[in-house]
N, C-alpha and C positions, 0 to 999 in steps of 0.2 A: 498598568497592569506589567510585568514580568515577565516575560516569554521567553522560555530556553528548554532546550531540546539535550536528550540523555537516551543513551544504547538501554535499550531495556531490559532487564535482567529477570531471573528466574520466576521471583516472586512480584513482577506484573502480569504474570500470567492470568489470572482472573480481573485486570483491569483489561486486557489487551482483550480479551474476549467479551467484556459488555462491550468496549468500542466496539467492534465484531456485531453483536446482536444489534446493537444502535444503528449503523450503517447497514445492515439487510433491513434493518425495519422503513431507513430512507429510503431505500432502493427497492420497496417493495417488495423482501421475499426473504422473510421471515424465519418463513417456513423453509427459506434452504440451508439455515446455519448447522451441519453438522459437530461442527467444533466444539467439545470440551475444555475443560481449563487443564486435563490431565495430560488429553492430546496438543493443547497451543503446548503448552510445558515441553511437551517431547518433540514438536517437529522444529519450534523454535530455539528450544536450550539443550536439546540433546544430543548426542554425539554424532548424529547422523544428521545431523540439522542444516538444511539449506539457505533457510530465509532468515533474515534479521528483522529484526524491531525497535524501530526508536519511541519513545516519548515524546509528547509536545506539554511542558507543565504551564500552567499563567498563574506566577506567585506560588508557586511549589504542587498550585492543584492538577493533577490529569486533566488534560483537556482537549489532547487527540493520543492519535499515533500513524503510525508510518509501515507499515513489511512491505520487505523489500529483497530483491535477489539477484547475483549478476547472471548476466542470459551473452550471446556471444552473437558478433556480425560476422559472419563467414567474408563478407566483401569487404571489411574495416581490419579482418583478423584482428579484433580487439574485443575484450570483454565492454558488456556498458550493464546500464545499473539498472532494470525494472521494477518499477514502482507498481508495487501487486495492489495495493489499497493507503488511499489517505482518508484520515474521518477526523473533522471536529466536532467534538458535542455544540447541537445549537446554541447553548450559554456563553459558548466563546465564538462563536462565529465572527468576524466583522473585528477581531483582537490580533490580526497579523498569526494565529498560530498559524492555518494551511501553509501562507506564504516562507513562515519560517521554517516550515518542517521540508516545505518544496526548495531553500535553500540551503537548509544543511543537506538535503542529500544532491541537490548537484554540486557543493564541495565535493561529497564525499567522493562522486564518480571524476568530477575532475583531479581529486588526489590519490585516486587507485588506477589512475589511466584513460578512466573509460571512455570509448568515442562517439557513446551516446549516453540519454538518462529518456527513457520511454515510459509512456503510460497510458491507459484505454479510460476513456469516460461514458456513460451511458450519454444518449443524445439528447433526452430530454432535462440533461442536469445542467441548467442553464448558468446558475451561482457558478461551479463550479469554472465551467468552460469559459467565465469569464477572467475567474480569477490566471486560470492556466493563460490564458489569451493577453493577460497585463504583465507578465511575468516573459513574455516571448515566444511563448511553445505555439507551434504552430501542428495542425489537426494531419492525421495520412488518412487522405478523406480517400486515395487513391489502391487503400486496401480495406478487407473483411476479414474481419478474424472469424476463424472457426470453428469449435471445440465437441473433443467427444468423453462424457462423461457419463457416472454411473453406468448403467442399464446398457445405452447406447457403445461405451464405451469396452463393459465387459464382452458383448455380443460381439463385435469386430474382431476383438483380441482372440476371443475363442475359435472363429471363425478359419 
């Protein structure tokens, strides 16, 4: 099986949305998906897009995707690459697709002069954790991620 990674293009919006919904179902949160093909197209390929996407193909068939953006480290005074989501469809798991996506993004980070390549993983996602540890990634166990979203974000912003 030939694995390849390419930059996503606007015509990939529906495929990306399919991967997003598959990922949400895998993470037991399909009810949280608000994305539409139109919104994916606008936010990844529109004039104000800040995130980027890549598509992983296995023998020319879309097998997975990754969405990422540049972050910033004040301590390093350098940009970083933050992986928002990485997903490989079940039938392509174990093919090397996930590792290929990670390697592609690591190379992008190095080429762009990033000081870090970071992401988050659900603590119960043992298959992903095994892959991440196998490539040499280390958990940041001393950090707890916080989030304001939806009504909580709106309420706080209005006060």
